[in-house]
GUBA-905867 format. One line per field, with one value per residue: x, y, z of N, C-alpha, C, CB in turn; residue in three letters; residue number from 0. Coordinates in steps of 0.2 Angstrom, whole numbers, plus 5000, padded with zeros to 4 digits. Glycine has a CB too. Example, Ala and Ser with C-alpha at 12.3 -4.5 7.8 and 13.67 -1.06 7.14 Angstrom:
<tidrens>
nu <- [5066_5064]
nv <- [4972_4989]
nw <- [5039_5035]
cau <- [5062_5068]
cav <- [4978_4995]
caw <- [5039_5036]
cu <- [5066_5064]
cv <- [4984_5000]
cw <- [5039_5039]
cbu <- [5057_5070]
cbv <- [4978_4997]
cbw <- [5045_5029]
residu <- [ALA_SER]
num <- [0_1]
</tidrens>
This chain:
<tidrens>
nu <- [5143_5146_5159_5166_5167_5157_5147_5145_5139_5128_5121_5117_5109_5099_5093_5088_5078_5070_5064_5056_5049_5041_5033_5025_5018_5011_5003_4995_4989_4981_4973_4966_4959_4950_4943_4937_4929_4920_4914_4907_4898_4890_4890_4890_4896_4906_4913_4918_4926_4936_4941_4947_4957_4964_4968_4976_4986_4991_4996_5006_5015_5019_5026_5037_5042_5039_5028_5023_5019_5009_5003_4997_4989_4980_4974_4968_4959_4950_4945_4938_4928_4919_4916_4910_4900_4889]
nv <- [4984_4991_4986_4987_4997_4995_4989_4999_5008_5001_5000_5013_5015_5005_5011_5022_5017_5010_5020_5026_5015_5013_5024_5023_5011_5015_5024_5016_5008_5018_5022_5010_5009_5020_5015_5004_5011_5017_5007_5001_5011_5011_5018_5020_5027_5034_5022_5017_5028_5027_5014_5015_5024_5017_5005_5011_5016_5004_4999_5008_5005_4992_4995_5002_4992_4990_4982_4965_4959_4950_4950_4963_4961_4952_4960_4970_4962_4958_4971_4974_4966_4971_4983_4980_4972_4979]
nw <- [5067_5051_5040_5028_5013_5004_5013_5022_5013_5010_5022_5024_5013_5017_5028_5022_5013_5022_5029_5018_5015_5026_5026_5015_5018_5029_5023_5015_5024_5030_5019_5017_5029_5027_5016_5022_5031_5023_5017_5028_5031_5020_5009_4992_4982_4989_4993_4980_4976_4987_4985_4972_4975_4984_4977_4967_4975_4980_4968_4965_4976_4973_4962_4967_4974_4987_4991_4988_4972_4971_4983_4982_4972_4977_4988_4980_4973_4984_4987_4976_4976_4985_4979_4966_4970_4973]
cau <- [5144_5148_5167_5168_5164_5150_5143_5143_5134_5122_5118_5114_5103_5094_5090_5084_5073_5066_5059_5052_5044_5036_5028_5021_5014_5007_4998_4991_4984_4976_4968_4962_4954_4945_4939_4932_4923_4915_4910_4902_4893_4885_4890_4892_4900_4912_4917_4921_4932_4941_4943_4951_4963_4968_4971_4981_4992_4994_5000_5013_5019_5022_5031_5043_5045_5037_5023_5024_5013_5003_4999_4993_4983_4975_4971_4964_4953_4946_4942_4934_4922_4914_4914_4906_4895_4883]
cav <- [4990_4989_4987_4988_5003_4993_4988_5006_5011_4996_5002_5020_5013_5002_5016_5027_5013_5009_5026_5026_5009_5014_5029_5020_5006_5019_5027_5010_5007_5024_5021_5004_5011_5024_5010_5000_5015_5019_5000_5000_5017_5009_5023_5016_5032_5034_5016_5017_5032_5025_5008_5017_5027_5011_5001_5015_5016_4998_4998_5012_5002_4987_4998_5004_4987_4990_4977_4960_4960_4945_4953_4969_4958_4949_4966_4973_4958_4959_4977_4974_4962_4976_4989_4978_4968_4983]
caw <- [5063_5044_5040_5021_5010_5001_5018_5024_5008_5010_5028_5022_5009_5020_5032_5018_5011_5028_5030_5013_5015_5032_5024_5010_5021_5033_5018_5013_5030_5031_5014_5019_5034_5024_5012_5027_5034_5017_5016_5033_5030_5015_5003_4986_4978_4993_4992_4974_4976_4991_4982_4967_4978_4988_4972_4964_4980_4980_4962_4966_4981_4969_4957_4970_4978_4994_4992_4983_4967_4972_4989_4980_4968_4982_4991_4975_4972_4990_4987_4970_4979_4988_4974_4961_4972_4974]
cu <- [5147_5156_5169_5165_5157_5145_5140_5138_5127_5118_5114_5108_5097_5090_5085_5078_5068_5061_5054_5046_5039_5031_5023_5016_5009_5001_4993_4986_4979_4970_4963_4957_4948_4940_4934_4927_4918_4911_4905_4897_4888_4885_4893_4897_4907_4917_4921_4927_4938_4944_4948_4958_4967_4971_4977_4987_4995_4999_5007_5017_5022_5027_5037_5046_5044_5032_5024_5018_5008_4999_4995_4987_4978_4971_4966_4958_4948_4942_4937_4927_4917_4912_4909_4900_4888_4881]
cv <- [4987_4991_4989_4994_5001_4992_4994_5009_5007_4998_5009_5019_5010_5006_5020_5023_5011_5014_5027_5021_5010_5019_5027_5015_5010_5022_5022_5009_5012_5023_5015_5005_5015_5020_5007_5004_5017_5013_5000_5005_5015_5014_5021_5021_5033_5028_5015_5022_5030_5019_5010_5020_5021_5007_5005_5015_5010_4996_5002_5008_4996_4989_5000_4998_4986_4984_4972_4961_4956_4947_4959_4966_4956_4955_4969_4969_4958_4966_4977_4970_4966_4981_4986_4974_4972_4986]
cw <- [5056_5044_5033_5018_5007_5007_5021_5020_5009_5016_5027_5018_5012_5025_5028_5016_5016_5029_5025_5013_5020_5030_5019_5013_5026_5029_5016_5018_5031_5025_5015_5024_5032_5020_5017_5030_5029_5016_5021_5033_5025_5009_4997_4982_4982_4993_4986_4974_4981_4988_4976_4970_4981_4982_4968_4969_4980_4973_4962_4971_4978_4965_4960_4974_4985_4996_4986_4978_4968_4978_4987_4976_4972_4985_4986_4974_4978_4989_4981_4972_4982_4984_4969_4963_4973_4968]
cbu <- [5149_5145_5170_5168_5168_5151_5146_5149_5137_5123_5123_5119_5105_5097_5095_5088_5075_5070_5064_5056_5048_5040_5032_5025_5018_5010_5001_4995_4988_4979_4971_4967_4957_4948_4943_4937_4927_4919_4914_4906_4897_4879_4893_4887_4897_4910_4912_4916_4930_4938_4938_4948_4961_4963_4965_4979_4989_4989_4996_5011_5015_5016_5028_5041_5052_5034_5016_5024_5016_5006_5004_4998_4986_4978_4976_4968_4955_4950_4948_4937_4924_4917_4920_4910_4897_4884]
cbv <- [4995_4993_4980_4982_5006_4987_4983_5010_5011_4989_5002_5024_5009_4996_5020_5029_5006_5007_5033_5026_5003_5016_5035_5016_5001_5025_5030_5004_5006_5031_5021_4998_5015_5030_5006_4997_5022_5021_4994_5001_5023_5008_5030_5015_5039_5036_5010_5019_5039_5023_5004_5022_5032_5007_4999_5022_5018_4992_5000_5019_5000_4983_5004_5010_4987_4996_4980_4953_4959_4938_4955_4973_4953_4945_4971_4975_4951_4958_4983_4971_4956_4979_4991_4974_4965_4988]
cbw <- [5066_5039_5042_5017_5004_4997_5024_5025_5001_5010_5034_5019_5003_5025_5036_5012_5008_5034_5031_5006_5016_5038_5021_5004_5025_5037_5012_5011_5036_5030_5007_5021_5040_5020_5008_5033_5036_5011_5015_5040_5029_5018_5006_4981_4978_5000_4993_4968_4979_4998_4979_4963_4984_4992_4966_4963_4987_4980_4956_4968_4987_4965_4953_4975_4977_4997_4992_4986_4960_4974_4994_4976_4963_4987_4994_4969_4971_4996_4985_4964_4984_4994_4971_4956_4979_4980]
residu <- [UNK_UNK_UNK_UNK_UNK_UNK_UNK_UNK_UNK_UNK_UNK_UNK_UNK_UNK_UNK_UNK_UNK_UNK_UNK_UNK_UNK_UNK_UNK_UNK_UNK_UNK_UNK_UNK_UNK_UNK_UNK_UNK_UNK_UNK_UNK_UNK_UNK_UNK_UNK_UNK_UNK_UNK_UNK_UNK_UNK_UNK_UNK_UNK_UNK_UNK_UNK_UNK_UNK_UNK_UNK_UNK_UNK_UNK_UNK_UNK_UNK_UNK_UNK_UNK_UNK_UNK_UNK_UNK_UNK_UNK_UNK_UNK_UNK_UNK_UNK_UNK_UNK_UNK_UNK_UNK_UNK_UNK_UNK_UNK_UNK_UNK]
num <- [0_1_2_3_4_5_6_7_8_9_10_11_12_13_14_15_16_17_18_19_20_21_22_23_24_25_26_27_28_29_30_31_32_33_34_35_36_37_38_39_40_41_42_43_44_45_46_47_48_49_50_51_52_53_54_55_56_57_58_59_60_61_62_63_64_65_66_67_68_69_70_71_72_73_74_75_76_77_78_79_80_81_82_83_84_85]
</tidrens>
């Protein structure tokens, strides 16, 4: 248990950020699954829309500090490989 005022506040912040981070990560996973489904279906238009949504969500996650910028860049590069290859 936290003993000082600053530690108590840090514990509150940690709990709040954990909930936010989990929501963002869940959304990213959902968007990634939609992208994979569109790629497997072979639908070029749906793949492009899903890729744009996934890349946008990744950028927002980086902006809020949930995902590291290099990890997001790598994920976006993998996504672009499927979008622009066709």
